[in-house]
DONU-528201 format. One record per residue: residue number from 0; x, y, z of N, C-alpha, C, O, CB in turn. Coordinates in steps of 0.001 Angstrom, whole numbers, plus 500000, padded with zeros to 6 digits. Glycine has a CB too. Example, Ala and Ser with C-alpha at 12.3 -4.5 7.8 and 13.67 -1.06 7.14 Angstrom:
{0; {513190; 494310; 507800}; {512300; 495500; 507800}; {513200; 496700; 507800}; {514236; 496681; 508465}; {511308; 495527; 509046}}
{1; {512850; 497750; 507080}; {513670; 498940; 507140}; {512900; 500030; 507870}; {513409; 501138; 508039}; {514084; 499402; 505725}}
end
This chain:
{0; {506284; 488569; 498567}; {504976; 489186; 498695}; {504114; 488278; 499580}; {504099; 487058; 499420}; {504313; 489416; 497287}}
{1; {503410; 488901; 500503}; {502526; 488131; 501370}; {501164; 488807; 501456}; {500957; 489890; 500908}; {503141; 487971; 502774}}
{2; {500244; 488155; 502151}; {498870; 488645; 502223}; {498791; 490014; 502897}; {497951; 490835; 502528}; {497997; 487646; 502973}}
{3; {499651; 490267; 503874}; {499647; 491560; 504560}; {499950; 492684; 503585}; {499287; 493722; 503606}; {500664; 491568; 505709}}
{4; {500942; 492488; 502734}; {501312; 493522; 501769}; {500196; 493752; 500758}; {499948; 494889; 500357}; {502605; 493140; 501047}}
{5; {499525; 492689; 500344}; {498401; 492844; 499409}; {497240; 493559; 500088}; {496568; 494378; 499460}; {497938; 491468; 498876}}
{6; {496995; 493262; 501362}; {495938; 493961; 502098}; {496250; 495456; 502186}; {495350; 496289; 502084}; {495776; 493363; 503517}}
{7; {497513; 495787; 502372}; {497904; 497193; 502444}; {497595; 497900; 501127}; {497087; 499021; 501136}; {499401; 497323; 502782}}
{8; {497888; 497271; 500011}; {497593; 497868; 498700}; {496095; 498132; 498579}; {495686; 499214; 498157}; {498076; 496942; 497544}}
{9; {495287; 497157; 498944}; {493832; 497307; 498852}; {493349; 498438; 499758}; {492516; 499248; 499352}; {493126; 495986; 499226}}
{10; {493870; 498492; 500981}; {493421; 499517; 501923}; {493947; 500906; 501573}; {493279; 501905; 501841}; {493853; 499150; 503326}}
{11; {495128; 500978; 500981}; {495633; 502284; 500523}; {494694; 502852; 499467}; {494397; 504047; 499468}; {497081; 502157; 499952}}
{12; {494235; 502001; 498578}; {493283; 502461; 497548}; {491987; 502936; 498203}; {491375; 503897; 497738}; {492981; 501324; 496524}}
{13; {491573; 502283; 499258}; {490318; 502640; 499946}; {490452; 503926; 500759}; {489621; 504826; 500639}; {489878; 501500; 500865}}
{14; {491497; 504016; 501588}; {491617; 505122; 502535}; {492518; 506272; 502078}; {492309; 507417; 502479}; {492127; 504599; 503822}}
{15; {493509; 505978; 501251}; {494455; 506982; 500743}; {495369; 507581; 501817}; {496058; 508570; 501563}; {493691; 508090; 500078}}
{16; {495377; 506985; 503018}; {496234; 507477; 504108}; {496845; 506296; 504854}; {496154; 505340; 505207}; {495426; 508378; 505089}}
{17; {498146; 506378; 505086}; {498856; 505302; 505766}; {498349; 505139; 507197}; {498222; 504012; 507676}; {500366; 505572; 505764}}
{18; {498060; 506237; 507883}; {497600; 506147; 509268}; {496256; 505426; 509357}; {496031; 504658; 510292}; {497489; 507545; 509884}}
{19; {495368; 505661; 508402}; {494070; 504983; 508390}; {494232; 503494; 508103}; {493531; 502669; 508688}; {493142; 505620; 507347}}
{20; {495152; 503150; 507208}; {495432; 501746; 506902}; {495992; 501060; 508148}; {495583; 499950; 508487}; {496430; 501623; 505709}}
{21; {496918; 501718; 508822}; {497517; 501153; 510033}; {496446; 500898; 511090}; {496429; 499840; 511718}; {498604; 502094; 510592}}
{22; {495558; 501863; 511285}; {494489; 501706; 512265}; {493594; 500523; 511903}; {493265; 499706; 512763}; {493656; 502993; 512362}}
{23; {493206; 500432; 510650}; {492325; 499350; 510169}; {492960; 497976; 510386}; {492270; 497016; 510729}; {492003; 499545; 508674}}
{24; {494272; 497886; 510185}; {494968; 496601; 510286}; {495487; 496309; 511697}; {495979; 495214; 511969}; {496122; 496570; 509309}}
{25; {495375; 497288; 512584}; {495877; 497102; 513939}; {497397; 497124; 514009}; {498001; 496476; 514864}; {495365; 495805; 514500}}
{26; {498011; 497880; 513093}; {499462; 498006; 513041}; {499858; 499444; 513326}; {499013; 500339; 513353}; {500007; 497553; 511670}}
{27; {501133; 499654; 513536}; {501647; 501020; 513685}; {502003; 501562; 512300}; {502332; 500799; 511392}; {502897; 501057; 514640}}
{28; {501935; 502879; 512150}; {502189; 503526; 510859}; {503560; 503167; 510280}; {503652; 502895; 509083}; {502080; 505032; 511007}}
{29; {504633; 503156; 511089}; {505943; 502799; 510519}; {505984; 501365; 509971}; {506712; 501084; 509019}; {507026; 502966; 511578}}
{30; {505215; 500479; 510565}; {505168; 499098; 510081}; {504520; 499037; 508704}; {504998; 498324; 507822}; {504402; 498201; 511071}}
{31; {503438; 499777; 508518}; {502773; 499818; 507215}; {503706; 500424; 506175}; {503812; 499904; 505064}; {501456; 500626; 507295}}
{32; {504374; 501503; 506515}; {505317; 502143; 505598}; {506446; 501184; 505227}; {506856; 501126; 504068}; {505894; 503423; 506225}}
{33; {506948; 500433; 506209}; {507987; 499440; 505948}; {507508; 498412; 504929}; {508233; 498085; 503990}; {508404; 498743; 507250}}
{34; {506294; 497902; 505108}; {505751; 496909; 504177}; {505565; 497497; 502773}; {505800; 496816; 501775}; {504413; 496371; 504701}}
{35; {505152; 498739; 502706}; {504974; 499395; 501408}; {506312; 499499; 500666}; {506406; 499174; 499482}; {504355; 500800; 501595}}
{36; {507332; 499953; 501377}; {508656; 500092; 500760}; {509246; 498729; 500400}; {509903; 498579; 499370}; {509608; 500841; 501703}}
{37; {509007; 497755; 501247}; {509485; 496400; 500996}; {508838; 495820; 499732}; {509507; 495169; 498930}; {509193; 495497; 502208}}
{38; {507560; 496057; 499564}; {506848; 495573; 498382}; {507379; 496236; 497115}; {507571; 495575; 496095}; {505343; 495830; 498521}}
{39; {507614; 497539; 497184}; {508193; 498243; 496029}; {509574; 497687; 495696}; {509920; 497530; 494525}; {508286; 499760; 496307}}
{40; {510349; 497395; 496716}; {511684; 496839; 496513}; {511598; 495447; 495885}; {512350; 495130; 494963}; {512450; 496778; 497848}}
{41; {510683; 494623; 496386}; {510490; 493272; 495839}; {510147; 493304; 494353}; {510668; 492518; 493561}; {509386; 492544; 496607}}
{42; {509269; 494220; 493996}; {508772; 494279; 492625}; {509627; 495164; 491719}; {509491; 495125; 490496}; {507352; 494779; 492621}}
{43; {510496; 495950; 492320}; {511397; 496790; 491549}; {510727; 497931; 490818}; {511195; 498368; 489767}; {512116; 495967; 490580}}
{44; {509632; 498412; 491375}; {508922; 499528; 490757}; {508193; 500345; 491821}; {507928; 499859; 492921}; {507927; 499017; 489694}}
{45; {507879; 501568; 491484}; {507141; 502437; 492387}; {505650; 502085; 492318}; {505066; 502037; 491235}; {507377; 503936; 492030}}
{46; {505056; 501845; 493459}; {503634; 501489; 493521}; {502778; 502606; 494107}; {501569; 502658; 493884}; {503451; 500228; 494343}}
{47; {503418; 503495; 494856}; {502697; 504537; 495583}; {503279; 505904; 495254}; {504488; 506051; 495071}; {502750; 504281; 497102}}
{48; {502407; 506897; 495183}; {502860; 508272; 495033}; {502169; 509111; 496109}; {501005; 508892; 496447}; {502557; 508823; 493591}}
{49; {502912; 510061; 496625}; {502436; 510876; 497740}; {502091; 512265; 497224}; {502917; 512938; 496608}; {503501; 510955; 498874}}
{50; {500844; 512684; 497488}; {500387; 514006; 497049}; {499474; 514611; 498104}; {498472; 514012; 498494}; {499654; 513916; 495687}}
{51; {499824; 515777; 498549}; {498995; 516556; 499483}; {498526; 515730; 500679}; {497359; 515800; 501065}; {497785; 517122; 498756}}
{52; {499427; 514956; 501258}; {499083; 514166; 502432}; {498325; 512895; 502133}; {497914; 512186; 503052}; {498290; 514984; 503354}}
{53; {498132; 512596; 500862}; {497426; 511377; 500473}; {498386; 510443; 499750}; {499388; 510877; 499181}; {496203; 511704; 499577}}
{54; {498067; 509168; 499783}; {498860; 508165; 499079}; {498000; 507617; 497949}; {496907; 507100; 498176}; {499339; 507017; 500046}}
{55; {498510; 507738; 496734}; {497787; 507249; 495560}; {498582; 506124; 494920}; {499805; 506061; 495049}; {497534; 508392; 494537}}
{56; {497882; 505240; 494234}; {498557; 504157; 493533}; {499041; 504635; 492169}; {498346; 505376; 491473}; {497624; 502944; 493379}}
{57; {500229; 504203; 491803}; {500737; 504462; 490447}; {500053; 503469; 489507}; {499229; 502667; 489945}; {502323; 504327; 490376}}
{58; {500391; 503521; 488225}; {499831; 502553; 487272}; {500178; 501130; 487697}; {499331; 500238; 487650}; {500356; 502828; 485842}}
{59; {501426; 500922; 488111}; {501844; 499592; 488579}; {501086; 499213; 489847}; {500710; 498055; 490025}; {503371; 499557; 488840}}
{60; {500863; 500175; 490717}; {500101; 499933; 491942}; {498665; 499540; 491647}; {498104; 498669; 492311}; {500122; 501162; 492825}}
{61; {498065; 500189; 490640}; {496693; 499843; 490258}; {496620; 498439; 489656}; {495648; 497717; 489873}; {496145; 500870; 489258}}
{62; {497644; 498060; 488906}; {497688; 496701; 488350}; {497782; 495679; 489480}; {497109; 494649; 489444}; {498887; 496541; 487376}}
{63; {498611; 495959; 490478}; {498736; 495060; 491626}; {497440; 495033; 492424}; {497046; 493984; 492934}; {499909; 495488; 492527}}
{64; {496778; 496172; 492535}; {495497; 496252; 493237}; {494484; 495301; 492608}; {493770; 494588; 493313}; {494957; 497694; 493218}}
{65; {494428; 495296; 491282}; {493494; 494397; 490579}; {493775; 492936; 490936}; {492849; 492144; 491110}; {493597; 494597; 489045}}
{66; {495047; 492591; 491042}; {495443; 491242; 491441}; {495051; 490985; 492903}; {494537; 489919; 493239}; {496968; 491043; 491245}}
{67; {495298; 491962; 493749}; {495092; 491799; 495196}; {493624; 491614; 495565}; {493313; 490867; 496493}; {495648; 493001; 495935}}
{68; {492724; 492277; 494860}; {491308; 492161; 495213}; {490721; 490818; 494794}; {489646; 490444; 495263}; {490515; 493288; 494572}}
{69; {491400; 490099; 493932}; {490922; 488760; 493542}; {491333; 487804; 494563}; {491043; 486614; 494447}; {491443; 488326; 492181}}
end
C-alpha cells in the first residue's frame, strides 16, 4: 500500500467516478483502475462496488477511507 492508493480511496469517496479521480491526480483512467485492483488484491477484500456508472466504497473501503484521511 502506498500514498497513491490511499489518495485514490479518498478521491473515489469524493468524486464517485474513476475518470474524475484520474483527472484530479493527473493519471490515466486505466492506471487508477490498476491501482484500485492492486489495493484490493493486497488487502484480500473488495473495497469498491460499481453501480449505475458510479464507484462506491464497500464497508471495508469505508474503513480504509477513515484510515486514509488521517
